[in-house]
C-alpha positions in Angstrom: 5.1 15.0 -15.2 1.5 15.7 -14.1 -1.1 15.2 -16.8 -3.3 18.3 -16.8 -6.2 16.2 -18.1 -6.3 14.1 -15.0 -6.1 16.8 -12.2 -9.1 16.7 -9.8 -10.4 19.1 -7.2 -12.6 17.7 -4.5 -14.9 20.1 -2.5 -15.6 18.5 0.9 -13.2 16.6 3.1 -15.7 14.3 4.8 -15.3 10.6 4.4 -16.8 10.5 0.9 -14.5 13.2 -0.4 -11.5 11.5 1.3 -12.5 8.1 -0.1 -12.6 9.6 -3.6 -9.2 11.3 -3.1 -7.6 8.1 -1.8 -8.8 6.1 -4.8 -7.4 8.7 -7.2 -4.1 9.1 -5.3 -3.7 5.3 -5.3 -4.0 5.4 -9.1 -1.2 8.1 -9.3 -3.6 10.9 -10.2 -3.1 14.4 -8.6 -6.0 15.5 -6.4 -6.6 18.6 -4.2 -9.2 18.8 -1.5 -10.9 21.9 -0.2 -13.0 22.2 3.0 -14.5 25.1 4.8 -13.8 23.7 8.3 -10.6 23.8 10.2 -9.9 20.1 9.5 -11.2 17.1 7.7 -14.1 15.1 9.0 -17.5 16.5 8.0 -20.1 14.8 10.2 -17.4 12.6 11.7 -15.8 15.7 13.4 -15.5 15.9 17.1 -15.8 18.7 19.6 -12.9 19.1 22.0 -13.5 20.8 25.3 -11.0 21.2 28.1 -13.0 18.5 30.1 -13.9 16.1 27.3 -13.9 15.1 23.7 -17.4 14.8 22.4 -18.7 13.2 19.2 -21.7 15.1 18.0 -22.2 13.6 14.6 -21.6 10.0 13.7 -21.0 8.0 16.9 -19.7 4.8 15.3 -19.7 3.0 12.0 -21.2 -0.4 11.1 -19.9 -2.8 8.5 -22.0 -4.7 5.9 -20.2 -4.4 2.5 -17.1 -6.7 1.9 -15.1 -3.9 0.2 -15.8 -1.6 3.1 -14.9 -4.3 5.6 -11.5 -4.7 3.9 -10.9 -0.9 4.3 -12.1 -1.0 7.9 -9.6 -3.7 8.8 -6.7 -1.7 7.4 -7.9 1.3 9.5 -8.2 -0.8 12.6 -4.6 -2.1 12.1 -3.5 1.5 11.7 -4.9 2.2 15.2 -7.5 4.8 14.3 -10.6 2.4 14.8 -11.6 0.1 17.6 -14.6 -2.1 18.3 -17.3 -0.1 20.1 -20.0 -0.2 21.5 -19.7 -3.6 23.2 -22.5 -2.8 25.6 -25.4 -1.5 23.5 -28.9 -1.3 24.9 -32.5 -0.5 23.9 -34.9 1.4 26.1 -38.3 -0.1 25.7 -41.6 0.2 27.6 -40.8 -2.7 29.9 -37.3 -1.5 30.6 -33.8 -1.6 29.2 -32.7 -4.7 27.2 -29.3 -5.6 25.8 -29.2 -5.1 22.0 -28.0 -8.1 20.0 -27.3 -8.4 16.3 -24.5 -9.6 14.0 -23.2 -6.2 12.8 -19.6 -5.2 13.4 -19.5 -1.7 14.9 -16.4 0.4 15.5 -15.6 4.0 16.5 -12.6 6.3 16.0 -9.9 6.3 18.6 -9.3 8.6 20.4 -12.2 10.4 18.6 -14.3 9.8 15.5 -12.2 12.4 13.6 -9.1 10.3 14.0 -10.3 8.2 11.0 -10.7 11.1 8.6 -7.4 12.6 9.7 -5.8 9.3 8.9 -7.4 9.3 5.5 -6.2 12.8 4.8 -2.5 12.0 5.5 -0.4 12.5 2.4 -3.2 14.3 0.5 -3.2 18.0 -0.5 -5.9 19.6 1.7 -6.9 23.3 1.9 -8.9 23.9 5.1 -10.9 27.0 6.1 -11.5 27.5 2.4 -15.2 28.0 1.6 -15.8 27.4 -2.1 -18.7 29.5 -3.3 -18.6 29.2 -7.1 -17.2 27.4 -10.1 -15.9 28.9 -13.4 -15.2 27.0 -16.6 -13.1 27.9 -19.6 -10.9 26.3 -22.2 -8.2 25.6 -19.6 -10.6 23.8 -17.3 -12.4 24.4 -14.0 -11.5 27.0 -11.4 -12.9 27.2 -7.9 -13.8 30.5 -6.4 -13.6 30.8 -2.6 -15.3 33.3 -0.2 -12.3 35.6 -0.3 -12.5 35.8 -4.1 -9.4 33.7 -4.7 -9.4 31.3 -7.7 -7.9 27.8 -7.5 -7.0 25.8 -10.5 -7.4 25.1 -13.3 -8.5 21.5 -12.8 -9.7 19.0 -15.4 -12.5 17.7 -13.0 -14.3 18.8 -9.9 -15.9 16.4 -7.4 -18.4 17.9 -5.0 -18.7 15.8 -1.9 -21.0 18.0 0.1 -24.7 17.7 1.1 -26.9 18.0 -2.0 -28.4 21.4 -1.3 -24.9 22.9 -1.2 -23.8 20.9 -4.2 -26.8 22.1 -6.1 -25.8 25.7 -5.7 -22.4 25.0 -7.2 -23.5 22.9 -10.2 -26.7 24.7 -11.1 -25.1 27.4 -13.3 -23.2 24.7 -15.3 -25.2 21.4 -15.4 -29.0 21.3 -15.2 -29.2 17.5 -15.0 -26.9 17.4 -12.0 -28.8 20.2 -10.3 -32.1 18.4 -10.8 -30.6 15.2 -9.4 -29.5 17.2 -6.3 -33.0 18.7 -5.9 -34.4 15.1 -5.8 -32.4 14.3 -2.6 -33.9 15.5 0.6 -31.4 16.1 3.4 -32.9 16.1 6.9 -31.6 18.1 9.9 -30.6 16.8 13.3 -29.9 18.3 16.7 -27.1 16.7 18.8 -26.9 17.8 22.4 -24.0 17.3 24.8 -23.9 17.2 28.6 -20.9 17.3 31.1 -21.2 15.9 34.6 -19.0 16.1 37.6 -20.4 12.8 39.0 -20.9 9.3 37.4 -24.4 8.4 36.2 -26.5 6.3 38.7 -26.6 2.6 38.5 -29.6 1.0 36.7 -30.9 -2.3 37.9 -30.2 -5.1 35.5 -28.0 -2.9 33.2 -24.2 -2.9 33.0 -22.6 -0.2 35.1 -20.5 0.7 32.1 -23.2 0.7 29.5 -22.0 2.6 26.5 -25.0 3.5 24.3 -28.7 3.2 24.4 -31.3 3.4 21.6 -34.6 5.0 22.5 -38.1 4.9 21.0 -38.9 8.5 21.9 -40.5 11.2 19.9 -37.5 13.5 20.6 -34.5 11.3 21.3 -33.1 8.3 19.4 -29.6 7.6 20.8 -27.6 8.4 24.0 -23.9 7.8 24.1 -21.4 7.9 27.0 -18.3 9.6 25.5 -15.9 8.7 28.3 -16.4 5.0 27.7 -15.2 5.2 24.1 -11.7 3.8 23.3 -8.9 6.3 24.2 -11.0 8.5 26.5 -10.6 6.8 29.9 -9.0 10.0 31.4 -12.1 12.2 30.9 -15.1 12.5 33.1 -18.7 11.6 32.5 -20.3 13.1 29.4 -23.2 12.3 27.1 -24.0 12.9 23.5 -27.8 12.9 22.8 -29.0 12.6 19.2 -32.5 13.8 18.4 -35.0 12.3 16.0 -35.0 13.9 12.6 -38.7 14.9 12.6 -38.3 16.5 16.1 -35.2 18.3 14.9 -36.9 19.6 11.9 -39.8 21.0 14.0 -37.3 22.8 16.3 -34.7 23.8 13.8 -34.6 27.5 15.0 -34.6 26.7 18.8 -31.6 27.7 20.9 -28.9 25.2 21.8 -29.6 25.3 25.5 -33.3 24.8 25.0 -32.6 21.8 22.8 -30.1 20.3 25.3 -32.6 20.7 28.2 -35.4 19.1 26.2 -33.3 16.1 25.2 -32.0 15.7 28.8 -35.7 15.6 29.9 -36.4 13.0 27.2 -33.6 10.8 28.5 -34.8 11.1 32.1 -38.2 9.8 31.0 -36.6 6.5 30.0 -35.0 5.9 33.4 -36.8 4.2 36.3 -38.8 6.7 38.5 -36.4 6.3 41.4 -33.4 7.2 39.3 -32.3 10.8 38.9 -29.5 12.0 36.8 -26.9 14.4 38.4 -27.1 18.0 37.4 -24.9 18.8 34.4 -22.2 21.3 34.9 -22.3 22.3 31.2 -24.5 21.6 28.2 -25.0 22.7 24.7 -26.2 21.5 21.3 -25.0 21.4 17.7 -27.4 21.7 14.7 -26.6 19.6 11.7 -28.7 21.3 9.0 -28.0 18.5 6.5 -27.6 15.5 8.7 -29.1 12.6 6.8 -30.6 11.9 3.4 -34.2 10.9 3.4 -35.2 10.6 -0.3 -32.6 9.3 -2.8 -32.3 10.6 -6.4 -33.4 8.2 -9.1 -30.7 6.7 -11.3 -29.4 3.7 -13.1 -28.3 0.9 -10.7 -24.8 0.8 -12.2 -24.4 4.5 -11.3 -26.6 4.8 -8.3 -24.1 5.9 -5.7 -22.5 8.8 -7.5 -23.1 11.2 -10.4 -20.6 12.0 -13.1 -21.1 14.3 -16.1 -19.0 14.4 -19.4 -18.3 18.1 -18.6 -16.0 17.1 -15.7 -18.4 17.6 -12.8 -19.1 14.8 -10.4 -21.1 14.3 -7.1 -20.6 11.8 -4.3 -21.8 11.4 -0.7 -24.4 9.7 1.4 -27.2 11.3 -0.5 -26.5 9.1 -3.5 -26.4 5.8 -1.6 -27.6 5.8 2.0 -27.2 7.4 5.4 -24.4 5.4 6.9 -20.7 6.1 7.0 -20.3 3.0 4.9 -22.6 4.4 2.2 -20.7 7.7 2.1 -17.3 5.9 1.8 -18.6 3.5 -0.9 -20.0 6.4 -2.9 -16.7 8.3 -2.9 -14.6 5.2 -3.4 -16.6 4.0 -6.4 -16.5 7.5 -8.0 -12.7 7.7 -7.4 -12.3 4.3 -9.1 -14.5 5.4 -12.1 -12.5 8.7 -12.5 -9.1 6.8 -12.2 -10.3 4.4 -14.8 -11.5 7.1 -17.2 -15.2 6.2 -16.8 -17.6 9.0 -18.0 -20.9 7.5 -17.1 -23.7 10.1 -17.1 
């Protein structure tokens, strides 16, 4: 029989919310996820066009933490992750150079969203459900969606969304959590995409099948070739171009085509003068209004990567730990373990 004092609702089915749900489910505790999108993923979601699958958020994940490494190995064995990129480059003033370091990097196969869909298997997930408010009474917490429907009651509510969105939900109920959210700055990012009907030209001294390049450019920080990701060999040439945060912030209200053209021009600047890109057959851009945390909320080291109040509200996500996928997963995983163990740290 379900213990009503252990039921948990999680708002946000990105990797942090899913990690929290997985930890609770592993402990035998009932958990229900809600997300406004059509499926799980958050910033690990992919755009699927007739011609190509494009990752416009996170392009790959890197591994540093031993606990995360253990989880990554399980996902790799399940077939939803593969090593990538294996041909990573840096564009510098004196040309392109192969990038070397000791980090393990992997991406989802056949798309980044494959990982979050794997994590959502077996969990209760309500998609296309935009939670706009919370209510609390003697029975517990209820979630109110955009259609006015009420979900619950739940003993606890975890909010695994960007901190500006989380703040709007917790502010009427918990001043301390709202203030903690206000201390975390979330920066925007534009991500453009380009489709070509011809391969990119060869670059002297660079692998023909180079997969990604980092750039020191005021506008552009990363270019990725989607068709060279695992599981996408049957699609044509396409690029994802991720803008710098400061540049994105200054052009937050520009149109998608204007953004795509500007980032394409920035990439062209980092090619040798004699090399011209083929004309794209289609292009566009996606604006991530809350792409990456820039300033982290202060807190005790033991509880730095999530927030948990005695009233039954909790917060997790990259804003409480760091900007990487690994950080977001660790935040949700640690919170899930604390909730499963009955921790009530402030």
